[in-house]
N, CA, C and O atoms as a GROMACS GRO file, in nm:
protein
  440
    1MET      N    1   0.929  11.629  -8.124
    1MET     CA    2   0.991  11.644  -7.993
    1MET      C    3   1.109  11.547  -7.976
    1MET      O    4   1.198  11.570  -7.894
    2ILE      N    5   1.111  11.440  -8.053
    2ILE     CA    6   1.219  11.342  -8.044
    2ILE      C    7   1.354  11.404  -8.078
    2ILE      O    8   1.458  11.362  -8.027
    3LYS      N    9   1.352  11.505  -8.166
    3LYS     CA   10   1.478  11.571  -8.204
    3LYS      C   11   1.545  11.634  -8.082
    3LYS      O   12   1.668  11.636  -8.073
    4TYR      N   13   1.466  11.685  -7.989
    4TYR     CA   14   1.524  11.744  -7.869
    4TYR      C   15   1.570  11.638  -7.770
    4TYR      O   16   1.661  11.663  -7.691
    5LEU      N   17   1.510  11.521  -7.773
    5LEU     CA   18   1.559  11.411  -7.691
    5LEU      C   19   1.698  11.369  -7.740
    5LEU      O   20   1.789  11.349  -7.659
    6TYR      N   21   1.714  11.357  -7.872
    6TYR     CA   22   1.846  11.324  -7.927
    6TYR      C   23   1.949  11.431  -7.892
    6TYR      O   24   2.063  11.399  -7.856
    7LEU      N   25   1.908  11.556  -7.901
    7LEU     CA   26   2.000  11.665  -7.867
    7LEU      C   27   2.035  11.661  -7.719
    7LEU      O   28   2.151  11.680  -7.682
    8PHE      N   29   1.937  11.635  -7.634
    8PHE     CA   30   1.964  11.624  -7.490
    8PHE      C   31   2.062  11.510  -7.462
    8PHE      O   32   2.153  11.526  -7.381
    9LEU      N   33   2.044  11.396  -7.527
    9LEU     CA   34   2.136  11.283  -7.508
    9LEU      C   35   2.276  11.317  -7.555
    9LEU      O   36   2.375  11.278  -7.493
   10ALA      N   37   2.286  11.390  -7.667
   10ALA     CA   38   2.417  11.434  -7.717
   10ALA      C   39   2.484  11.527  -7.616
   10ALA      O   40   2.604  11.514  -7.589
   11ILE      N   41   2.408  11.619  -7.561
   11ILE     CA   42   2.462  11.713  -7.462
   11ILE      C   43   2.506  11.639  -7.336
   11ILE      O   44   2.615  11.663  -7.285
   12ALA      N   45   2.421  11.552  -7.287
   12ALA     CA   46   2.454  11.477  -7.165
   12ALA      C   47   2.581  11.394  -7.184
   12ALA      O   48   2.667  11.391  -7.096
   13ALA      N   49   2.592  11.327  -7.297
   13ALA     CA   50   2.711  11.245  -7.324
   13ALA      C   51   2.836  11.332  -7.337
   13ALA      O   52   2.944  11.293  -7.292
   14GLU      N   53   2.822  11.449  -7.398
   14GLU     CA   54   2.937  11.538  -7.414
   14GLU      C   55   2.982  11.591  -7.279
   14GLU      O   56   3.102  11.600  -7.254
   15ILE      N   57   2.890  11.626  -7.193
   15ILE     CA   58   2.924  11.674  -7.059
   15ILE      C   59   2.994  11.563  -6.980
   15ILE      O   60   3.096  11.588  -6.914
   16PHE      N   61   2.942  11.443  -6.988
   16PHE     CA   62   3.001  11.327  -6.922
   16PHE      C   63   3.143  11.304  -6.975
   16PHE      O   64   3.237  11.286  -6.897
   17ALA      N   65   3.158  11.305  -7.107
   17ALA     CA   66   3.289  11.280  -7.169
   17ALA      C   67   3.390  11.388  -7.132
   17ALA      O   68   3.506  11.357  -7.104
   18THR      N   69   3.348  11.512  -7.132
   18THR     CA   70   3.440  11.621  -7.100
   18THR      C   71   3.484  11.616  -6.955
   18THR      O   72   3.599  11.648  -6.923
   19THR      N   73   3.395  11.575  -6.867
   19THR     CA   74   3.433  11.557  -6.727
   19THR      C   75   3.542  11.451  -6.716
   19THR      O   76   3.639  11.469  -6.642
   20PHE      N   77   3.528  11.341  -6.788
   20PHE     CA   78   3.630  11.237  -6.785
   20PHE      C   79   3.755  11.275  -6.863
   20PHE      O   80   3.862  11.218  -6.840
   21LEU      N   81   3.743  11.368  -6.955
   21LEU     CA   82   3.862  11.420  -7.024
   21LEU      C   83   3.954  11.485  -6.922
   21LEU      O   84   4.075  11.464  -6.924
   22LYS      N   85   3.897  11.564  -6.833
   22LYS     CA   86   3.976  11.625  -6.726
   22LYS      C   87   4.034  11.518  -6.634
   22LYS      O   88   4.151  11.525  -6.596
   23LYS      N   89   3.953  11.418  -6.599
   23LYS     CA   90   3.998  11.313  -6.508
   23LYS      C   91   4.104  11.222  -6.570
   23LYS      O   92   4.176  11.152  -6.499
   24SER      N   93   4.114  11.221  -6.704
   24SER     CA   94   4.210  11.133  -6.771
   24SER      C   95   4.355  11.180  -6.755
   24SER      O   96   4.448  11.107  -6.788
   25GLU      N   97   4.372  11.303  -6.705
   25GLU     CA   98   4.507  11.359  -6.686
   25GLU      C   99   4.589  11.354  -6.815
   25GLU      O  100   4.701  11.302  -6.818
   26GLY      N  101   4.530  11.407  -6.922
   26GLY     CA  102   4.602  11.410  -7.051
   26GLY      C  103   4.614  11.272  -7.113
   26GLY      O  104   4.716  11.241  -7.176
   27PHE      N  105   4.513  11.190  -7.096
   27PHE     CA  106   4.509  11.053  -7.147
   27PHE      C  107   4.619  10.965  -7.087
   27PHE      O  108   4.664  10.870  -7.151
   28THR      N  109   4.661  10.996  -6.965
   28THR     CA  110   4.762  10.912  -6.899
   28THR      C  111   4.699  10.808  -6.806
   28THR      O  112   4.766  10.713  -6.765
   29LEU      N  113   4.571  10.826  -6.774
   29LEU     CA  114   4.499  10.728  -6.692
   29LEU      C  115   4.401  10.655  -6.782
   29LEU      O  116   4.313  10.717  -6.841
   30TRP      N  117   4.416  10.524  -6.794
   30TRP     CA  118   4.343  10.451  -6.899
   30TRP      C  119   4.193  10.442  -6.876
   30TRP      O  120   4.116  10.453  -6.972
   31LYS      N  121   4.147  10.422  -6.752
   31LYS     CA  122   4.002  10.408  -6.729
   31LYS      C  123   3.926  10.537  -6.764
   31LYS      O  124   3.828  10.530  -6.839
   32PRO      N  125   3.967  10.653  -6.712
   32PRO     CA  126   3.896  10.775  -6.752
   32PRO      C  127   3.911  10.805  -6.902
   32PRO      O  128   3.820  10.862  -6.962
   33THR      N  129   4.022  10.766  -6.961
   33THR     CA  130   4.042  10.787  -7.104
   33THR      C  131   3.941  10.707  -7.186
   33THR      O  132   3.880  10.760  -7.278
   34VAL      N  133   3.924  10.580  -7.151
   34VAL     CA  134   3.828  10.495  -7.222
   34VAL      C  135   3.686  10.548  -7.204
   34VAL      O  136   3.609  10.553  -7.300
   35ILE      N  137   3.651  10.588  -7.082
   35ILE     CA  138   3.518  10.643  -7.057
   35ILE      C  139   3.498  10.771  -7.137
   35ILE      O  140   3.390  10.792  -7.193
   36CYS      N  141   3.598  10.854  -7.143
   36CYS     CA  142   3.592  10.978  -7.220
   36CYS      C  143   3.567  10.951  -7.367
   36CYS      O  144   3.478  11.011  -7.428
   37ILE      N  145   3.643  10.862  -7.425
   37ILE     CA  146   3.630  10.830  -7.568
   37ILE      C  147   3.492  10.773  -7.598
   37ILE      O  148   3.429  10.812  -7.697
   38ILE      N  149   3.445  10.682  -7.515
   38ILE     CA  150   3.311  10.625  -7.535
   38ILE      C  151   3.205  10.734  -7.524
   38ILE      O  152   3.110  10.738  -7.602
   39GLY      N  153   3.222  10.824  -7.428
   39GLY     CA  154   3.127  10.934  -7.411
   39GLY      C  155   3.120  11.024  -7.533
   39GLY      O  156   3.011  11.064  -7.575
   40TYR      N  157   3.236  11.055  -7.591
   40TYR     CA  158   3.237  11.139  -7.711
   40TYR      C  159   3.176  11.067  -7.831
   40TYR      O  160   3.109  11.129  -7.913
   41ILE      N  161   3.200  10.938  -7.842
   41ILE     CA  162   3.137  10.861  -7.951
   41ILE      C  163   2.986  10.868  -7.939
   41ILE      O  164   2.916  10.891  -8.037
   42ILE      N  165   2.936  10.848  -7.818
   42ILE     CA  166   2.790  10.855  -7.795
   42ILE      C  167   2.740  10.996  -7.825
   42ILE      O  168   2.636  11.013  -7.889
   43ALA      N  169   2.812  11.097  -7.779
   43ALA     CA  170   2.771  11.236  -7.801
   43ALA      C  171   2.760  11.268  -7.949
   43ALA      O  172   2.660  11.325  -7.994
   44PHE      N  173   2.862  11.233  -8.025
   44PHE     CA  174   2.859  11.264  -8.168
   44PHE      C  175   2.757  11.178  -8.243
   44PHE      O  176   2.701  11.222  -8.343
   45TYR      N  177   2.733  11.059  -8.195
   45TYR     CA  178   2.629  10.977  -8.256
   45TYR      C  179   2.493  11.045  -8.244
   45TYR      O  180   2.421  11.061  -8.342
   46PHE      N  181   2.458  11.085  -8.122
   46PHE     CA  182   2.327  11.149  -8.103
   46PHE      C  183   2.322  11.288  -8.167
   46PHE      O  184   2.216  11.329  -8.215
   47LEU      N  185   2.434  11.359  -8.170
   47LEU     CA  186   2.434  11.487  -8.241
   47LEU      C  187   2.411  11.465  -8.390
   47LEU      O  188   2.340  11.543  -8.454
   48SER      N  189   2.469  11.361  -8.446
   48SER     CA  190   2.449  11.333  -8.589
   48SER      C  191   2.303  11.301  -8.619
   48SER      O  192   2.252  11.338  -8.725
   49ILE      N  193   2.236  11.232  -8.528
   49ILE     CA  194   2.093  11.204  -8.547
   49ILE      C  195   2.013  11.334  -8.537
   49ILE      O  196   1.921  11.357  -8.615
   50THR      N  197   2.050  11.418  -8.442
   50THR     CA  198   1.983  11.547  -8.427
   50THR      C  199   1.989  11.629  -8.556
   50THR      O  200   1.893  11.698  -8.590
   51LEU      N  201   2.101  11.620  -8.626
   51LEU     CA  202   2.120  11.700  -8.748
   51LEU      C  203   2.030  11.656  -8.863
   51LEU      O  204   2.020  11.725  -8.964
   52LYS      N  205   1.964  11.542  -8.848
   52LYS     CA  206   1.863  11.502  -8.947
   52LYS      C  207   1.739  11.589  -8.934
   52LYS      O  208   1.664  11.605  -9.030
   53TYR      N  209   1.716  11.645  -8.815
   53TYR     CA  210   1.593  11.716  -8.784
   53TYR      C  211   1.610  11.867  -8.762
   53TYR      O  212   1.516  11.944  -8.786
   54LEU      N  213   1.726  11.909  -8.718
   54LEU     CA  214   1.750  12.050  -8.688
   54LEU      C  215   1.869  12.101  -8.768
   54LEU      O  216   1.960  12.024  -8.799
   55PRO      N  217   1.870  12.229  -8.801
   55PRO     CA  218   1.986  12.285  -8.871
   55PRO      C  219   2.112  12.274  -8.786
   55PRO      O  220   2.106  12.279  -8.663
   56VAL      N  221   2.225  12.258  -8.851
   56VAL     CA  222   2.351  12.238  -8.780
   56VAL      C  223   2.384  12.358  -8.691
   56VAL      O  224   2.434  12.339  -8.580
   57GLY      N  225   2.356  12.479  -8.736
   57GLY     CA  226   2.386  12.597  -8.655
   57GLY      C  227   2.305  12.602  -8.528
   57GLY      O  228   2.358  12.634  -8.421
   58ILE      N  229   2.178  12.570  -8.537
   58ILE     CA  230   2.090  12.568  -8.420
   58ILE      C  231   2.134  12.456  -8.325
   58ILE      O  232   2.147  12.478  -8.204
   59SER      N  233   2.155  12.339  -8.379
   59SER     CA  234   2.195  12.224  -8.296
   59SER      C  235   2.325  12.251  -8.223
   59SER      O  236   2.337  12.226  -8.103
   60TYR      N  237   2.422  12.302  -8.296
   60TYR     CA  238   2.553  12.324  -8.236
   60TYR      C  239   2.550  12.437  -8.134
   60TYR      O  240   2.619  12.431  -8.032
   61ALA      N  241   2.470  12.541  -8.161
   61ALA     CA  242   2.458  12.651  -8.065
   61ALA      C  243   2.402  12.600  -7.932
   61ALA      O  244   2.454  12.634  -7.825
   62ILE      N  245   2.298  12.520  -7.939
   62ILE     CA  246   2.240  12.465  -7.816
   62ILE      C  247   2.337  12.369  -7.748
   62ILE      O  248   2.360  12.376  -7.628
   63TRP      N  249   2.394  12.279  -7.829
   63TRP     CA  250   2.486  12.177  -7.776
   63TRP      C  251   2.605  12.241  -7.705
   63TRP      O  252   2.638  12.206  -7.592
   64SER      N  253   2.669  12.334  -7.772
   64SER     CA  254   2.788  12.394  -7.713
   64SER      C  255   2.753  12.490  -7.600
   64SER      O  256   2.824  12.495  -7.499
   65GLY      N  257   2.644  12.567  -7.614
   65GLY     CA  258   2.606  12.661  -7.508
   65GLY      C  259   2.572  12.592  -7.378
   65GLY      O  260   2.621  12.630  -7.272
   66VAL      N  261   2.488  12.491  -7.386
   66VAL     CA  262   2.450  12.416  -7.266
   66VAL      C  263   2.573  12.344  -7.210
   66VAL      O  264   2.593  12.339  -7.089
   67GLY      N  265   2.654  12.289  -7.300
   67GLY     CA  266   2.775  12.219  -7.256
   67GLY      C  267   2.872  12.310  -7.182
   67GLY      O  268   2.928  12.270  -7.080
   68ILE      N  269   2.892  12.432  -7.232
   68ILE     CA  270   2.984  12.526  -7.167
   68ILE      C  271   2.938  12.557  -7.025
   68ILE      O  272   3.017  12.554  -6.931
   69VAL      N  273   2.812  12.588  -7.012
   69VAL     CA  274   2.760  12.623  -6.880
   69VAL      C  275   2.765  12.502  -6.786
   69VAL      O  276   2.806  12.515  -6.670
   70ALA      N  277   2.725  12.386  -6.834
   70ALA     CA  278   2.724  12.266  -6.749
   70ALA      C  279   2.866  12.227  -6.707
   70ALA      O  280   2.890  12.194  -6.591
   71ILE      N  281   2.959  12.231  -6.800
   71ILE     CA  282   3.097  12.195  -6.767
   71ILE      C  283   3.158  12.296  -6.670
   71ILE      O  284   3.238  12.259  -6.583
   72THR      N  285   3.122  12.421  -6.684
   72THR     CA  286   3.171  12.521  -6.589
   72THR      C  287   3.119  12.491  -6.449
   72THR      O  288   3.194  12.500  -6.351
   73LEU      N  289   2.991  12.455  -6.438
   73LEU     CA  290   2.935  12.420  -6.307
   73LEU      C  291   3.002  12.295  -6.250
   73LEU      O  292   3.032  12.289  -6.131
   74ILE      N  293   3.025  12.196  -6.335
   74ILE     CA  294   3.094  12.074  -6.290
   74ILE      C  295   3.237  12.108  -6.248
   74ILE      O  296   3.286  12.056  -6.147
   75GLY      N  297   3.303  12.194  -6.325
   75GLY     CA  298   3.438  12.236  -6.288
   75GLY      C  299   3.441  12.305  -6.152
   75GLY      O  300   3.535  12.287  -6.074
   76MET      N  301   3.338  12.384  -6.125
   76MET     CA  302   3.330  12.452  -5.995
   76MET      C  303   3.313  12.350  -5.883
   76MET      O  304   3.378  12.362  -5.778
   77ILE      N  305   3.227  12.253  -5.904
   77ILE     CA  306   3.194  12.157  -5.798
   77ILE      C  307   3.304  12.052  -5.779
   77ILE      O  308   3.351  12.029  -5.668
   78LEU      N  309   3.344  11.988  -5.890
   78LEU     CA  310   3.439  11.875  -5.879
   78LEU      C  311   3.586  11.917  -5.874
   78LEU      O  312   3.666  11.854  -5.806
   79PHE      N  313   3.620  12.024  -5.945
   79PHE     CA  314   3.761  12.058  -5.961
   79PHE      C  315   3.798  12.191  -5.896
   79PHE      O  316   3.912  12.236  -5.907
   80LYS      N  317   3.701  12.255  -5.829
   80LYS     CA  318   3.724  12.382  -5.760
   80LYS      C  319   3.778  12.490  -5.854
   80LYS      O  320   3.861  12.572  -5.815
   81GLN      N  321   3.729  12.491  -5.978
   81GLN     CA  322   3.769  12.590  -6.078
   81GLN      C  323   3.660  12.697  -6.085
   81GLN      O  324   3.558  12.679  -6.151
   82ILE      N  325   3.683  12.807  -6.016
   82ILE     CA  326   3.583  12.912  -6.004
   82ILE      C  327   3.605  13.016  -6.116
   82ILE      O  328   3.713  13.074  -6.125
   83PRO      N  329   3.502  13.038  -6.200
   83PRO     CA  330   3.518  13.137  -6.308
   83PRO      C  331   3.519  13.279  -6.252
   83PRO      O  332   3.454  13.309  -6.152
   84ASP      N  333   3.595  13.366  -6.319
   84ASP     CA  334   3.596  13.505  -6.278
   84ASP      C  335   3.479  13.580  -6.344
   84ASP      O  336   3.403  13.522  -6.421
   85THR      N  337   3.466  13.706  -6.312
   85THR     CA  338   3.354  13.785  -6.361
   85THR      C  339   3.345  13.789  -6.514
   85THR      O  340   3.236  13.770  -6.567
   86PRO      N  341   3.455  13.814  -6.588
   86PRO     CA  342   3.443  13.813  -6.734
   86PRO      C  343   3.395  13.678  -6.789
   86PRO      O  344   3.322  13.675  -6.888
   87ALA      N  345   3.436  13.568  -6.727
   87ALA     CA  346   3.391  13.436  -6.772
   87ALA      C  347   3.241  13.419  -6.750
   87ALA      O  348   3.171  13.366  -6.837
   88VAL      N  349   3.193  13.464  -6.637
   88VAL     CA  350   3.050  13.455  -6.608
   88VAL      C  351   2.971  13.542  -6.706
   88VAL      O  352   2.868  13.499  -6.759
   89ILE      N  353   3.018  13.662  -6.732
   89ILE     CA  354   2.952  13.751  -6.828
   89ILE      C  355   2.950  13.686  -6.966
   89ILE      O  356   2.848  13.689  -7.035
   90GLY      N  357   3.061  13.628  -7.007
   90GLY     CA  358   3.068  13.559  -7.136
   90GLY      C  359   2.968  13.446  -7.146
   90GLY      O  360   2.903  13.429  -7.249
   91MET      N  361   2.956  13.367  -7.040
   91MET     CA  362   2.860  13.256  -7.042
   91MET      C  363   2.716  13.307  -7.046
   91MET      O  364   2.631  13.247  -7.110
   92ILE      N  365   2.690  13.417  -6.977
   92ILE     CA  366   2.556  13.476  -6.982
   92ILE      C  367   2.525  13.520  -7.125
   92ILE      O  368   2.413  13.502  -7.172
   93LEU      N  369   2.622  13.576  -7.194
   93LEU     CA  370   2.603  13.618  -7.333
   93LEU      C  371   2.582  13.497  -7.425
   93LEU      O  372   2.501  13.503  -7.518
   94ILE      N  373   2.652  13.388  -7.398
   94ILE     CA  374   2.633  13.265  -7.477
   94ILE      C  375   2.491  13.213  -7.459
   94ILE      O  376   2.423  13.181  -7.556
   95VAL      N  377   2.445  13.206  -7.335
   95VAL     CA  378   2.309  13.159  -7.308
   95VAL      C  379   2.207  13.252  -7.372
   95VAL      O  380   2.109  13.206  -7.430
   96ALA      N  381   2.231  13.382  -7.362
   96ALA     CA  382   2.140  13.478  -7.425
   96ALA      C  383   2.136  13.457  -7.576
   96ALA      O  384   2.029  13.465  -7.637
   97GLY      N  385   2.249  13.430  -7.637
   97GLY     CA  386   2.254  13.404  -7.780
   97GLY      C  387   2.176  13.280  -7.820
   97GLY      O  388   2.105  13.281  -7.919
   98VAL      N  389   2.190  13.175  -7.742
   98VAL     CA  390   2.116  13.052  -7.770
   98VAL      C  391   1.965  13.077  -7.758
   98VAL      O  392   1.887  13.030  -7.841
   99ILE      N  393   1.926  13.151  -7.657
   99ILE     CA  394   1.784  13.184  -7.639
   99ILE      C  395   1.733  13.268  -7.756
   99ILE      O  396   1.625  13.240  -7.809
  100ILE      N  397   1.808  13.368  -7.795
  100ILE     CA  398   1.767  13.454  -7.906
  100ILE      C  399   1.752  13.374  -8.034
  100ILE      O  400   1.655  13.391  -8.107
  101ILE      N  401   1.848  13.287  -8.062
  101ILE     CA  402   1.840  13.203  -8.182
  101ILE      C  403   1.713  13.118  -8.179
  101ILE      O  404   1.642  13.108  -8.280
  102ASN      N  405   1.685  13.056  -8.066
  102ASN     CA  406   1.571  12.965  -8.058
  102ASN      C  407   1.436  13.035  -8.055
  102ASN      O  408   1.337  12.981  -8.104
  103VAL      N  409   1.431  13.153  -8.000
  103VAL     CA  410   1.303  13.223  -7.987
  103VAL      C  411   1.272  13.309  -8.111
  103VAL      O  412   1.158  13.315  -8.155
  104PHE      N  413   1.375  13.374  -8.166
  104PHE     CA  414   1.349  13.472  -8.270
  104PHE      C  415   1.394  13.434  -8.411
  104PHE      O  416   1.352  13.497  -8.508
  105SER      N  417   1.478  13.335  -8.423
  105SER     CA  418   1.531  13.298  -8.554
  105SER      C  419   1.425  13.228  -8.640
  105SER      O  420   1.344  13.150  -8.590
  106LYS      N  421   1.426  13.259  -8.767
  106LYS     CA  422   1.337  13.191  -8.863
  106LYS      C  423   1.410  13.075  -8.931
  106LYS      O  424   1.355  13.010  -9.021
  107MET      N  425   1.534  13.049  -8.888
  107MET     CA  426   1.618  12.947  -8.950
  107MET      C  427   1.569  12.808  -8.917
  107MET      O  428   1.568  12.768  -8.801
  108GLY      N  429   1.528  12.733  -9.015
  108GLY     CA  430   1.495  12.591  -8.998
  108GLY      C  431   1.376  12.567  -8.907
  108GLY      O  432   1.307  12.659  -8.862
  109ALA      N  433   1.356  12.441  -8.882
  109ALA     CA  434   1.244  12.398  -8.797
  109ALA      C  435   1.291  12.381  -8.655
  109ALA      O  436   1.377  12.298  -8.627
  110HIS      N  437   1.235  12.461  -8.566
  110HIS     CA  438   1.265  12.442  -8.424
  110HIS      C  439   1.147  12.471  -8.339
  110HIS      O  440   1.155  12.460  -8.217
   0.00000   0.00000   0.00000
């Protein structure tokens, strides 16, 4: 179960870092830029640990799928960026893909 804790920490750090990526205004504001870079370092560190226990495809599917949905929700709340219908459908398909991989795939240990 520790492998999923590492993956959760990687996802949380990536979501945090991406939020500050937007706030950095193209790396022109130094405080959000530094927070963003530190967040990505933490995210990739925990993702690298996760890859000791889970296949890279499974790990990345979960990491990116959860990250896309979470960042979209944060974008809606903090930045007033409302996705249109095709974007919502696309995210639903991404989540469905992650679920299918985790429930039905015989790939690796999960």
